[in-house]
C-alpha positions as CSV (number, residue, x, y, z in Angstrom):
1,X,24.8,15.0,-17.3
2,X,21.4,15.2,-15.5
3,X,18.5,15.5,-17.9
4,X,14.8,15.9,-17.2
5,X,12.4,15.8,-20.1
6,X,8.7,16.4,-19.6
7,X,5.9,15.4,-22.0
8,X,2.2,14.9,-22.0
9,X,0.9,18.4,-21.8
10,X,-1.9,19.7,-24.0
11,X,-5.3,21.3,-24.2
12,X,-8.1,19.9,-22.2
13,X,-11.6,20.9,-21.2
14,X,-12.6,21.5,-17.6
15,X,-13.2,18.2,-15.9
16,X,-10.8,16.4,-18.2
17,X,-7.7,14.5,-17.4
18,X,-4.0,14.5,-18.5
19,X,-1.0,12.4,-17.6
20,X,2.4,14.1,-17.5
21,X,5.6,12.2,-17.8
22,X,9.2,13.1,-17.0
23,X,12.0,11.0,-18.4
24,X,15.1,11.3,-16.2
25,X,18.7,10.4,-17.0
26,X,22.3,11.1,-15.9
27,X,21.8,10.3,-12.2
28,X,20.7,7.4,-9.9
29,X,17.0,8.1,-10.2
30,X,15.7,5.8,-7.5
31,X,17.5,7.4,-4.6
32,X,16.2,11.0,-5.2
33,X,13.0,12.7,-4.1
34,X,11.3,14.1,-7.2
35,X,8.9,17.0,-7.5
36,X,6.4,18.5,-9.9
37,X,6.1,22.3,-10.0
38,X,3.9,24.6,-12.1
39,X,4.0,28.2,-13.2
40,X,1.0,30.1,-14.4
41,X,1.4,33.3,-16.4
42,X,2.3,36.2,-14.1
43,X,2.7,34.0,-11.1
44,X,5.5,32.4,-9.2
45,X,6.5,28.8,-9.7
46,X,4.6,26.7,-7.1
47,X,5.2,23.2,-5.8
48,X,2.5,20.7,-6.9
49,X,3.6,17.3,-5.6
50,X,6.5,15.5,-4.1
51,X,7.4,11.8,-4.1
52,X,10.1,9.9,-2.2
53,X,12.8,7.9,-3.9
54,X,11.0,4.6,-3.2
55,X,7.6,6.1,-4.1
56,X,6.1,5.2,-0.8
57,X,5.7,8.8,0.5
58,X,3.8,11.5,-1.4
59,X,2.6,15.0,-0.6
60,X,0.5,17.5,-2.5
61,X,-0.4,21.1,-2.6
62,X,-3.8,21.7,-1.1
63,X,-5.1,23.0,-4.4
64,X,-4.6,19.6,-6.1
65,X,-5.2,17.1,-3.3
66,X,-7.7,14.5,-4.4
67,X,-7.4,15.3,-8.1
68,X,-3.7,14.8,-8.9
69,X,-1.5,11.7,-8.3
70,X,2.3,11.6,-8.4
71,X,4.0,8.3,-9.1
72,X,7.3,7.0,-10.4
73,X,8.7,3.9,-12.1
74,X,12.3,3.6,-10.9
75,X,13.0,0.8,-13.4
76,X,12.3,3.3,-16.2
77,X,13.6,6.4,-14.5
78,X,10.3,8.0,-15.1
79,X,8.1,10.4,-13.0
80,X,4.4,10.8,-13.7
81,X,1.6,13.2,-12.7
82,X,-1.9,12.0,-13.3
83,X,-4.2,15.0,-13.3
84,X,-8.0,14.5,-13.1
85,X,-10.9,16.9,-12.7
86,X,-8.8,19.6,-14.2
87,X,-9.8,23.2,-13.7
88,X,-9.0,26.4,-15.5
89,X,-6.8,27.4,-12.7
90,X,-4.6,24.4,-13.3
91,X,-3.4,26.1,-16.6
92,X,0.3,26.4,-16.3
93,X,3.7,25.2,-17.5
94,X,4.5,22.0,-15.5
95,X,8.1,21.2,-14.6
96,X,9.7,18.2,-13.0
97,X,12.5,18.8,-10.6
98,X,15.3,17.0,-8.8
99,X,17.6,18.5,-6.2
100,X,21.1,17.0,-6.2
101,X,23.1,19.1,-3.8
102,X,24.1,21.8,-4.4
103,X,22.1,22.1,-7.7
104,X,18.5,22.1,-8.6
105,X,17.7,20.5,-11.9
106,X,14.6,21.3,-14.1
107,X,13.1,20.1,-17.3
108,X,12.1,22.4,-20.1
109,X,8.4,22.2,-19.0
110,X,5.2,21.1,-20.7
111,X,2.2,23.4,-21.2
112,X,-1.2,22.4,-19.8
113,X,-4.1,24.5,-20.8
114,X,-7.6,23.9,-19.3
115,X,-10.3,25.8,-21.1
116,X,-13.8,25.4,-22.6
């Protein structure tokens, strides 16, 4: 069965960095586009970044462009999100996502808290 397991969240001061990881299993990882989403308290889940199956194409939400980098290691079935210059407004639960029609698959999420 498809499994997505996020890790790497934590507490960091403004301006700091974190690297999130998502371990994928149960499907042919390399052929699927992968996404990172986040959900802050009281807000809707929002798309943060997308990466193509090969890793050659990426897209970002305007709010994180230039600060976050999505990447993947298809040999390890792993997805990453490098987050630099973190701001308080980046505080959220971060989820990795894969859409394998007709289902959307989500991990359990990892909490990122940015605060002084």
